[in-house]
mmCIF file of the N, C-alpha and C atoms, coordinates in Angstrom:
data_MODEL
# 
_entry.id   MODEL 
# 
loop_
_atom_site.group_PDB 
_atom_site.id 
_atom_site.type_symbol 
_atom_site.label_atom_id 
_atom_site.label_alt_id 
_atom_site.label_comp_id 
_atom_site.label_asym_id 
_atom_site.label_entity_id 
_atom_site.label_seq_id 
_atom_site.pdbx_PDB_ins_code 
_atom_site.Cartn_x 
_atom_site.Cartn_y 
_atom_site.Cartn_z 
_atom_site.occupancy 
_atom_site.B_iso_or_equiv 
_atom_site.pdbx_formal_charge 
_atom_site.auth_seq_id 
_atom_site.auth_comp_id 
_atom_site.auth_asym_id 
_atom_site.auth_atom_id 
_atom_site.pdbx_PDB_model_num 
ATOM 1   N N  . UNK A 1 1  ? -0.470  4.202  -0.759  1.00 0.00 ? 1  UNK A N  1 
ATOM 2   C CA . UNK A 1 1  ? -1.169  4.732  -1.907  1.00 0.00 ? 1  UNK A CA 1 
ATOM 3   C C  . UNK A 1 1  ? -1.709  6.106  -1.534  1.00 0.00 ? 1  UNK A C  1 
ATOM 4   N N  . UNK A 1 2  ? -1.053  7.128  -1.993  1.00 0.00 ? 2  UNK A N  1 
ATOM 5   C CA . UNK A 1 2  ? -1.442  8.502  -1.675  1.00 0.00 ? 2  UNK A CA 1 
ATOM 6   C C  . UNK A 1 2  ? -2.422  9.015  -2.732  1.00 0.00 ? 2  UNK A C  1 
ATOM 7   N N  . UNK A 1 3  ? -3.456  9.714  -2.302  1.00 0.00 ? 3  UNK A N  1 
ATOM 8   C CA . UNK A 1 3  ? -4.455  10.254 -3.220  1.00 0.00 ? 3  UNK A CA 1 
ATOM 9   C C  . UNK A 1 3  ? -3.801  11.221 -4.196  1.00 0.00 ? 3  UNK A C  1 
ATOM 10  N N  . UNK A 1 4  ? -4.115  11.075 -5.488  1.00 0.00 ? 4  UNK A N  1 
ATOM 11  C CA . UNK A 1 4  ? -3.600  11.998 -6.484  1.00 0.00 ? 4  UNK A CA 1 
ATOM 12  C C  . UNK A 1 4  ? -4.691  12.446 -7.451  1.00 0.00 ? 4  UNK A C  1 
ATOM 13  N N  . UNK A 1 5  ? -5.955  12.218 -7.085  1.00 0.00 ? 5  UNK A N  1 
ATOM 14  C CA . UNK A 1 5  ? -7.093  12.635 -7.903  1.00 0.00 ? 5  UNK A CA 1 
ATOM 15  C C  . UNK A 1 5  ? -7.924  13.613 -7.082  1.00 0.00 ? 5  UNK A C  1 
ATOM 16  N N  . UNK A 1 6  ? -8.038  14.840 -7.576  1.00 0.00 ? 6  UNK A N  1 
ATOM 17  C CA . UNK A 1 6  ? -8.779  15.889 -6.881  1.00 0.00 ? 6  UNK A CA 1 
ATOM 18  C C  . UNK A 1 6  ? -10.284 15.749 -7.051  1.00 0.00 ? 6  UNK A C  1 
ATOM 19  N N  . UNK A 1 7  ? -11.019 16.646 -6.412  1.00 0.00 ? 7  UNK A N  1 
ATOM 20  C CA . UNK A 1 7  ? -12.476 16.559 -6.391  1.00 0.00 ? 7  UNK A CA 1 
ATOM 21  C C  . UNK A 1 7  ? -13.116 16.707 -7.762  1.00 0.00 ? 7  UNK A C  1 
ATOM 22  N N  . UNK A 1 8  ? -12.705 17.693 -8.547  1.00 0.00 ? 8  UNK A N  1 
ATOM 23  C CA . UNK A 1 8  ? -13.285 17.881 -9.881  1.00 0.00 ? 8  UNK A CA 1 
ATOM 24  C C  . UNK A 1 8  ? -12.931 16.708 -10.781 1.00 0.00 ? 8  UNK A C  1 
ATOM 25  N N  . UNK A 1 9  ? -11.687 16.289 -10.755 1.00 0.00 ? 9  UNK A N  1 
ATOM 26  C CA . UNK A 1 9  ? -11.228 15.142 -11.539 1.00 0.00 ? 9  UNK A CA 1 
ATOM 27  C C  . UNK A 1 9  ? -12.007 13.896 -11.135 1.00 0.00 ? 9  UNK A C  1 
ATOM 28  N N  . UNK A 1 10 ? -12.217 13.742 -9.857  1.00 0.00 ? 10 UNK A N  1 
ATOM 29  C CA . UNK A 1 10 ? -12.942 12.592 -9.320  1.00 0.00 ? 10 UNK A CA 1 
ATOM 30  C C  . UNK A 1 10 ? -14.378 12.562 -9.842  1.00 0.00 ? 10 UNK A C  1 
ATOM 31  N N  . UNK A 1 11 ? -15.061 13.684 -9.775  1.00 0.00 ? 11 UNK A N  1 
ATOM 32  C CA . UNK A 1 11 ? -16.445 13.769 -10.242 1.00 0.00 ? 11 UNK A CA 1 
ATOM 33  C C  . UNK A 1 11 ? -16.539 13.490 -11.741 1.00 0.00 ? 11 UNK A C  1 
ATOM 34  N N  . UNK A 1 12 ? -15.606 14.045 -12.507 1.00 0.00 ? 12 UNK A N  1 
ATOM 35  C CA . UNK A 1 12 ? -15.623 13.829 -13.954 1.00 0.00 ? 12 UNK A CA 1 
ATOM 36  C C  . UNK A 1 12 ? -15.381 12.368 -14.304 1.00 0.00 ? 12 UNK A C  1 
ATOM 37  N N  . UNK A 1 13 ? -14.504 11.701 -13.572 1.00 0.00 ? 13 UNK A N  1 
ATOM 38  C CA . UNK A 1 13 ? -14.223 10.285 -13.820 1.00 0.00 ? 13 UNK A CA 1 
ATOM 39  C C  . UNK A 1 13 ? -15.448 9.420  -13.542 1.00 0.00 ? 13 UNK A C  1 
ATOM 40  N N  . UNK A 1 14 ? -16.127 9.672  -12.421 1.00 0.00 ? 14 UNK A N  1 
ATOM 41  C CA . UNK A 1 14 ? -17.300 8.872  -12.063 1.00 0.00 ? 14 UNK A CA 1 
ATOM 42  C C  . UNK A 1 14 ? -18.428 9.101  -13.076 1.00 0.00 ? 14 UNK A C  1 
ATOM 43  N N  . UNK A 1 15 ? -18.642 10.349 -13.472 1.00 0.00 ? 15 UNK A N  1 
ATOM 44  C CA . UNK A 1 15 ? -19.688 10.655 -14.451 1.00 0.00 ? 15 UNK A CA 1 
ATOM 45  C C  . UNK A 1 15 ? -19.359 10.025 -15.800 1.00 0.00 ? 15 UNK A C  1 
ATOM 46  N N  . UNK A 1 16 ? -18.124 10.188 -16.268 1.00 0.00 ? 16 UNK A N  1 
ATOM 47  C CA . UNK A 1 16 ? -17.734 9.624  -17.560 1.00 0.00 ? 16 UNK A CA 1 
ATOM 48  C C  . UNK A 1 16 ? -17.835 8.102  -17.549 1.00 0.00 ? 16 UNK A C  1 
ATOM 49  N N  . UNK A 1 17 ? -17.413 7.485  -16.466 1.00 0.00 ? 17 UNK A N  1 
ATOM 50  C CA . UNK A 1 17 ? -17.499 6.032  -16.353 1.00 0.00 ? 17 UNK A CA 1 
ATOM 51  C C  . UNK A 1 17 ? -18.938 5.542  -16.378 1.00 0.00 ? 17 UNK A C  1 
ATOM 52  N N  . UNK A 1 18 ? -19.801 6.246  -15.681 1.00 0.00 ? 18 UNK A N  1 
ATOM 53  C CA . UNK A 1 18 ? -21.210 5.883  -15.646 1.00 0.00 ? 18 UNK A CA 1 
ATOM 54  C C  . UNK A 1 18 ? -21.841 6.021  -17.030 1.00 0.00 ? 18 UNK A C  1 
ATOM 55  N N  . UNK A 1 19 ? -21.509 7.098  -17.728 1.00 0.00 ? 19 UNK A N  1 
ATOM 56  C CA . UNK A 1 19 ? -22.043 7.314  -19.079 1.00 0.00 ? 19 UNK A CA 1 
ATOM 57  C C  . UNK A 1 19 ? -21.561 6.222  -20.033 1.00 0.00 ? 19 UNK A C  1 
ATOM 58  N N  . UNK A 1 20 ? -20.287 5.869  -19.960 1.00 0.00 ? 20 UNK A N  1 
ATOM 59  C CA . UNK A 1 20 ? -19.759 4.809  -20.829 1.00 0.00 ? 20 UNK A CA 1 
ATOM 60  C C  . UNK A 1 20 ? -20.438 3.466  -20.572 1.00 0.00 ? 20 UNK A C  1 
ATOM 61  N N  . UNK A 1 21 ? -20.605 3.105  -19.314 1.00 0.00 ? 21 UNK A N  1 
ATOM 62  C CA . UNK A 1 21 ? -21.243 1.835  -18.990 1.00 0.00 ? 21 UNK A CA 1 
ATOM 63  C C  . UNK A 1 21 ? -22.708 1.843  -19.426 1.00 0.00 ? 21 UNK A C  1 
ATOM 64  N N  . UNK A 1 22 ? -23.401 2.948  -19.183 1.00 0.00 ? 22 UNK A N  1 
ATOM 65  C CA . UNK A 1 22 ? -24.804 3.052  -19.594 1.00 0.00 ? 22 UNK A CA 1 
ATOM 66  C C  . UNK A 1 22 ? -24.939 2.950  -21.116 1.00 0.00 ? 22 UNK A C  1 
ATOM 67  N N  . UNK A 1 23 ? -24.039 3.618  -21.846 1.00 0.00 ? 23 UNK A N  1 
ATOM 68  C CA . UNK A 1 23 ? -24.085 3.556  -23.307 1.00 0.00 ? 23 UNK A CA 1 
ATOM 69  C C  . UNK A 1 23 ? -23.819 2.140  -23.813 1.00 0.00 ? 23 UNK A C  1 
ATOM 70  N N  . UNK A 1 24 ? -22.962 1.417  -23.132 1.00 0.00 ? 24 UNK A N  1 
ATOM 71  C CA . UNK A 1 24 ? -22.692 0.020  -23.503 1.00 0.00 ? 24 UNK A CA 1 
ATOM 72  C C  . UNK A 1 24 ? -23.916 -0.849 -23.248 1.00 0.00 ? 24 UNK A C  1 
ATOM 73  N N  . UNK A 1 25 ? -24.520 -0.679 -22.085 1.00 0.00 ? 25 UNK A N  1 
ATOM 74  C CA . UNK A 1 25 ? -25.694 -1.485 -21.743 1.00 0.00 ? 25 UNK A CA 1 
ATOM 75  C C  . UNK A 1 25 ? -26.878 -1.209 -22.661 1.00 0.00 ? 25 UNK A C  1 
ATOM 76  N N  . UNK A 1 26 ? -26.979 0.033  -23.166 1.00 0.00 ? 26 UNK A N  1 
ATOM 77  C CA . UNK A 1 26 ? -28.066 0.391  -24.068 1.00 0.00 ? 26 UNK A CA 1 
ATOM 78  C C  . UNK A 1 26 ? -27.755 0.044  -25.524 1.00 0.00 ? 26 UNK A C  1 
ATOM 79  N N  . UNK A 1 27 ? -26.537 -0.408 -25.784 1.00 0.00 ? 27 UNK A N  1 
ATOM 80  C CA . UNK A 1 27 ? -26.181 -0.830 -27.131 1.00 0.00 ? 27 UNK A CA 1 
ATOM 81  C C  . UNK A 1 27 ? -25.700 0.276  -28.046 1.00 0.00 ? 27 UNK A C  1 
ATOM 82  N N  . UNK A 1 28 ? -25.449 1.472  -27.510 1.00 0.00 ? 28 UNK A N  1 
ATOM 83  C CA . UNK A 1 28 ? -24.965 2.571  -28.334 1.00 0.00 ? 28 UNK A CA 1 
ATOM 84  C C  . UNK A 1 28 ? -23.506 2.400  -28.737 1.00 0.00 ? 28 UNK A C  1 
ATOM 85  N N  . UNK A 1 29 ? -22.714 1.797  -27.870 1.00 0.00 ? 29 UNK A N  1 
ATOM 86  C CA . UNK A 1 29 ? -21.295 1.569  -28.161 1.00 0.00 ? 29 UNK A CA 1 
ATOM 87  C C  . UNK A 1 29 ? -20.973 0.111  -27.868 1.00 0.00 ? 29 UNK A C  1 
ATOM 88  N N  . UNK A 1 30 ? -19.817 -0.322 -28.298 1.00 0.00 ? 30 UNK A N  1 
ATOM 89  C CA . UNK A 1 30 ? -19.419 -1.717 -28.137 1.00 0.00 ? 30 UNK A CA 1 
ATOM 90  C C  . UNK A 1 30 ? -18.902 -2.023 -26.739 1.00 0.00 ? 30 UNK A C  1 
ATOM 91  N N  . UNK A 1 31 ? -18.266 -3.165 -26.657 1.00 0.00 ? 31 UNK A N  1 
ATOM 92  C CA . UNK A 1 31 ? -17.764 -3.647 -25.366 1.00 0.00 ? 31 UNK A CA 1 
ATOM 93  C C  . UNK A 1 31 ? -16.677 -2.760 -24.771 1.00 0.00 ? 31 UNK A C  1 
ATOM 94  N N  . UNK A 1 32 ? -16.024 -1.957 -25.583 1.00 0.00 ? 32 UNK A N  1 
ATOM 95  C CA . UNK A 1 32 ? -14.961 -1.092 -25.053 1.00 0.00 ? 32 UNK A CA 1 
ATOM 96  C C  . UNK A 1 32 ? -15.510 -0.104 -24.019 1.00 0.00 ? 32 UNK A C  1 
ATOM 97  N N  . UNK A 1 33 ? -16.803 0.101  -23.994 1.00 0.00 ? 33 UNK A N  1 
ATOM 98  C CA . UNK A 1 33 ? -17.406 1.017  -23.025 1.00 0.00 ? 33 UNK A CA 1 
ATOM 99  C C  . UNK A 1 33 ? -17.251 0.560  -21.583 1.00 0.00 ? 33 UNK A C  1 
ATOM 100 N N  . UNK A 1 34 ? -16.942 -0.735 -21.399 1.00 0.00 ? 34 UNK A N  1 
ATOM 101 C CA . UNK A 1 34 ? -16.730 -1.234 -20.043 1.00 0.00 ? 34 UNK A CA 1 
ATOM 102 C C  . UNK A 1 34 ? -15.462 -0.664 -19.415 1.00 0.00 ? 34 UNK A C  1 
ATOM 103 N N  . UNK A 1 35 ? -14.668 0.070  -20.197 1.00 0.00 ? 35 UNK A N  1 
ATOM 104 C CA . UNK A 1 35 ? -13.503 0.762  -19.630 1.00 0.00 ? 35 UNK A CA 1 
ATOM 105 C C  . UNK A 1 35 ? -13.972 1.788  -18.585 1.00 0.00 ? 35 UNK A C  1 
ATOM 106 N N  . UNK A 1 36 ? -15.254 2.108  -18.621 1.00 0.00 ? 36 UNK A N  1 
ATOM 107 C CA . UNK A 1 36 ? -15.838 3.011  -17.629 1.00 0.00 ? 36 UNK A CA 1 
ATOM 108 C C  . UNK A 1 36 ? -15.667 2.512  -16.210 1.00 0.00 ? 36 UNK A C  1 
ATOM 109 N N  . UNK A 1 37 ? -15.529 1.200  -16.043 1.00 0.00 ? 37 UNK A N  1 
ATOM 110 C CA . UNK A 1 37 ? -15.302 0.633  -14.711 1.00 0.00 ? 37 UNK A CA 1 
ATOM 111 C C  . UNK A 1 37 ? -13.988 1.164  -14.135 1.00 0.00 ? 37 UNK A C  1 
ATOM 112 N N  . UNK A 1 38 ? -12.989 1.307  -14.992 1.00 0.00 ? 38 UNK A N  1 
ATOM 113 C CA . UNK A 1 38 ? -11.691 1.834  -14.547 1.00 0.00 ? 38 UNK A CA 1 
ATOM 114 C C  . UNK A 1 38 ? -11.843 3.290  -14.106 1.00 0.00 ? 38 UNK A C  1 
ATOM 115 N N  . UNK A 1 39 ? -12.589 4.070  -14.884 1.00 0.00 ? 39 UNK A N  1 
ATOM 116 C CA . UNK A 1 39 ? -12.807 5.473  -14.520 1.00 0.00 ? 39 UNK A CA 1 
ATOM 117 C C  . UNK A 1 39 ? -13.512 5.587  -13.172 1.00 0.00 ? 39 UNK A C  1 
ATOM 118 N N  . UNK A 1 40 ? -14.530 4.778  -12.970 1.00 0.00 ? 40 UNK A N  1 
ATOM 119 C CA . UNK A 1 40 ? -15.260 4.817  -11.701 1.00 0.00 ? 40 UNK A CA 1 
ATOM 120 C C  . UNK A 1 40 ? -14.356 4.387  -10.546 1.00 0.00 ? 40 UNK A C  1 
ATOM 121 N N  . UNK A 1 41 ? -13.589 3.327  -10.742 1.00 0.00 ? 41 UNK A N  1 
ATOM 122 C CA . UNK A 1 41 ? -12.704 2.842  -9.676  1.00 0.00 ? 41 UNK A CA 1 
ATOM 123 C C  . UNK A 1 41 ? -11.663 3.884  -9.296  1.00 0.00 ? 41 UNK A C  1 
ATOM 124 N N  . UNK A 1 42 ? -11.024 4.519  -10.283 1.00 0.00 ? 42 UNK A N  1 
ATOM 125 C CA . UNK A 1 42 ? -10.004 5.521  -9.959  1.00 0.00 ? 42 UNK A CA 1 
ATOM 126 C C  . UNK A 1 42 ? -10.632 6.751  -9.316  1.00 0.00 ? 42 UNK A C  1 
ATOM 127 N N  . UNK A 1 43 ? -11.861 7.058  -9.687  1.00 0.00 ? 43 UNK A N  1 
ATOM 128 C CA . UNK A 1 43 ? -12.548 8.185  -9.055  1.00 0.00 ? 43 UNK A CA 1 
ATOM 129 C C  . UNK A 1 43 ? -12.900 7.894  -7.607  1.00 0.00 ? 43 UNK A C  1 
ATOM 130 N N  . UNK A 1 44 ? -13.407 6.701  -7.352  1.00 0.00 ? 44 UNK A N  1 
ATOM 131 C CA . UNK A 1 44 ? -13.805 6.349  -5.987  1.00 0.00 ? 44 UNK A CA 1 
ATOM 132 C C  . UNK A 1 44 ? -12.599 6.140  -5.072  1.00 0.00 ? 44 UNK A C  1 
ATOM 133 N N  . UNK A 1 45 ? -11.530 5.578  -5.614  1.00 0.00 ? 45 UNK A N  1 
ATOM 134 C CA . UNK A 1 45 ? -10.333 5.337  -4.807  1.00 0.00 ? 45 UNK A CA 1 
ATOM 135 C C  . UNK A 1 45 ? -9.434  6.571  -4.684  1.00 0.00 ? 45 UNK A C  1 
ATOM 136 N N  . UNK A 1 46 ? -9.699  7.589  -5.496  1.00 0.00 ? 46 UNK A N  1 
ATOM 137 C CA . UNK A 1 46 ? -8.915  8.830  -5.524  1.00 0.00 ? 46 UNK A CA 1 
ATOM 138 C C  . UNK A 1 46 ? -7.447  8.581  -5.853  1.00 0.00 ? 46 UNK A C  1 
ATOM 139 N N  . UNK A 1 47 ? -7.186  7.546  -6.640  1.00 0.00 ? 47 UNK A N  1 
ATOM 140 C CA . UNK A 1 47 ? -5.820  7.212  -7.013  1.00 0.00 ? 47 UNK A CA 1 
ATOM 141 C C  . UNK A 1 47 ? -5.793  6.764  -8.465  1.00 0.00 ? 47 UNK A C  1 
ATOM 142 N N  . UNK A 1 48 ? -4.916  7.375  -9.250  1.00 0.00 ? 48 UNK A N  1 
ATOM 143 C CA . UNK A 1 48 ? -4.763  7.009  -10.661 1.00 0.00 ? 48 UNK A CA 1 
ATOM 144 C C  . UNK A 1 48 ? -3.312  6.584  -10.890 1.00 0.00 ? 48 UNK A C  1 
ATOM 145 N N  . UNK A 1 49 ? -3.079  5.298  -11.192 1.00 0.00 ? 49 UNK A N  1 
ATOM 146 C CA . UNK A 1 49 ? -1.715  4.817  -11.400 1.00 0.00 ? 49 UNK A CA 1 
ATOM 147 C C  . UNK A 1 49 ? -1.028  5.476  -12.600 1.00 0.00 ? 49 UNK A C  1 
ATOM 148 N N  . UNK A 1 50 ? -1.791  5.945  -13.568 1.00 0.00 ? 50 UNK A N  1 
ATOM 149 C CA . UNK A 1 50 ? -1.201  6.597  -14.741 1.00 0.00 ? 50 UNK A CA 1 
ATOM 150 C C  . UNK A 1 50 ? -0.559  7.938  -14.383 1.00 0.00 ? 50 UNK A C  1 
ATOM 151 N N  . UNK A 1 51 ? -0.976  8.545  -13.294 1.00 0.00 ? 51 UNK A N  1 
ATOM 152 C CA . UNK A 1 51 ? -0.399  9.821  -12.860 1.00 0.00 ? 51 UNK A CA 1 
ATOM 153 C C  . UNK A 1 51 ? 0.993   9.654  -12.244 1.00 0.00 ? 51 UNK A C  1 
ATOM 154 N N  . UNK A 1 52 ? 1.290   8.471  -11.718 1.00 0.00 ? 52 UNK A N  1 
ATOM 155 C CA . UNK A 1 52 ? 2.572   8.254  -11.022 1.00 0.00 ? 52 UNK A CA 1 
ATOM 156 C C  . UNK A 1 52 ? 3.800   8.524  -11.891 1.00 0.00 ? 52 UNK A C  1 
ATOM 157 N N  . UNK A 1 53 ? 3.938   7.875  -13.079 1.00 0.00 ? 53 UNK A N  1 
ATOM 158 C CA . UNK A 1 53 ? 5.145   8.120  -13.870 1.00 0.00 ? 53 UNK A CA 1 
ATOM 159 C C  . UNK A 1 53 ? 5.251   9.561  -14.363 1.00 0.00 ? 53 UNK A C  1 
ATOM 160 N N  . UNK A 1 54 ? 4.114   10.226 -14.466 1.00 0.00 ? 54 UNK A N  1 
ATOM 161 C CA . UNK A 1 54 ? 4.108   11.613 -14.923 1.00 0.00 ? 54 UNK A CA 1 
ATOM 162 C C  . UNK A 1 54 ? 4.311   12.601 -13.783 1.00 0.00 ? 54 UNK A C  1 
ATOM 163 N N  . UNK A 1 55 ? 4.236   12.109 -12.549 1.00 0.00 ? 55 UNK A N  1 
ATOM 164 C CA . UNK A 1 55 ? 4.392   12.978 -11.384 1.00 0.00 ? 55 UNK A CA 1 
ATOM 165 C C  . UNK A 1 55 ? 3.230   13.946 -11.219 1.00 0.00 ? 55 UNK A C  1 
ATOM 166 N N  . UNK A 1 56 ? 2.064   13.566 -11.713 1.00 0.00 ? 56 UNK A N  1 
ATOM 167 C CA . UNK A 1 56 ? 0.905   14.454 -11.687 1.00 0.00 ? 56 UNK A CA 1 
ATOM 168 C C  . UNK A 1 56 ? 0.054   14.231 -10.444 1.00 0.00 ? 56 UNK A C  1 
ATOM 169 N N  . UNK A 1 57 ? -0.687  15.259 -10.085 1.00 0.00 ? 57 UNK A N  1 
ATOM 170 C CA . UNK A 1 57 ? -1.690  15.179 -9.035  1.00 0.00 ? 57 UNK A CA 1 
ATOM 171 C C  . UNK A 1 57 ? -2.674  16.306 -9.264  1.00 0.00 ? 57 UNK A C  1 
ATOM 172 N N  . UNK A 1 58 ? -3.955  16.003 -9.169  1.00 0.00 ? 58 UNK A N  1 
ATOM 173 C CA . UNK A 1 58 ? -4.970  17.052 -9.304  1.00 0.00 ? 58 UNK A CA 1 
ATOM 174 C C  . UNK A 1 58 ? -5.543  17.436 -7.952  1.00 0.00 ? 58 UNK A C  1 
ATOM 175 N N  . UNK A 1 59 ? -4.952  16.921 -6.870  1.00 0.00 ? 59 UNK A N  1 
ATOM 176 C CA . UNK A 1 59 ? -5.362  17.304 -5.527  1.00 0.00 ? 59 UNK A CA 1 
ATOM 177 C C  . UNK A 1 59 ? -4.847  18.695 -5.218  1.00 0.00 ? 59 UNK A C  1 
ATOM 178 N N  . UNK A 1 60 ? -5.545  19.360 -4.316  1.00 0.00 ? 60 UNK A N  1 
ATOM 179 C CA . UNK A 1 60 ? -5.086  20.675 -3.876  1.00 0.00 ? 60 UNK A CA 1 
ATOM 180 C C  . UNK A 1 60 ? -3.760  20.525 -3.142  1.00 0.00 ? 60 UNK A C  1 
ATOM 181 N N  . UNK A 1 61 ? -2.891  21.494 -3.330  1.00 0.00 ? 61 UNK A N  1 
ATOM 182 C CA . UNK A 1 61 ? -1.624  21.499 -2.605  1.00 0.00 ? 61 UNK A CA 1 
ATOM 183 C C  . UNK A 1 61 ? -1.887  21.835 -1.140  1.00 0.00 ? 61 UNK A C  1 
ATOM 184 N N  . UNK A 1 62 ? -1.242  21.147 -0.224  1.00 0.00 ? 62 UNK A N  1 
ATOM 185 C CA . UNK A 1 62 ? -1.475  21.462 1.210   1.00 0.00 ? 62 UNK A CA 1 
ATOM 186 C C  . UNK A 1 62 ? -0.967  22.864 1.526   1.00 0.00 ? 62 UNK A C  1 
ATOM 187 N N  . UNK A 1 63 ? -1.689  23.523 2.440   1.00 0.00 ? 63 UNK A N  1 
ATOM 188 C CA . UNK A 1 63 ? -1.272  24.856 2.873   1.00 0.00 ? 63 UNK A CA 1 
ATOM 189 C C  . UNK A 1 63 ? 0.017   24.761 3.655   1.00 0.00 ? 63 UNK A C  1 
ATOM 190 N N  . UNK A 1 64 ? 0.982   25.558 3.262   1.00 0.00 ? 64 UNK A N  1 
ATOM 191 C CA . UNK A 1 64 ? 2.267   25.559 3.975   1.00 0.00 ? 64 UNK A CA 1 
ATOM 192 C C  . UNK A 1 64 ? 2.343   26.780 4.863   1.00 0.00 ? 64 UNK A C  1 
ATOM 193 N N  . UNK A 1 65 ? 2.609   26.549 6.131   1.00 0.00 ? 65 UNK A N  1 
ATOM 194 C CA . UNK A 1 65 ? 2.676   27.670 7.090   1.00 0.00 ? 65 UNK A CA 1 
ATOM 195 C C  . UNK A 1 65 ? 4.019   27.703 7.737   1.00 0.00 ? 65 UNK A C  1 
# 
């Protein structure tokens, strides 16, 4: 499992996931807000399975010398 989530993407996922879960717990949104768990998990693991079929990666490209 190679990392394909960069630092900015990672931070945005964790923040968005936290906001969704908090909004669910406070009753602002319905149960669908628990999808925030997926955002937090992909941010912490630095791997997003949805990027694989698209061939995407938000990680920095390694320096080639």
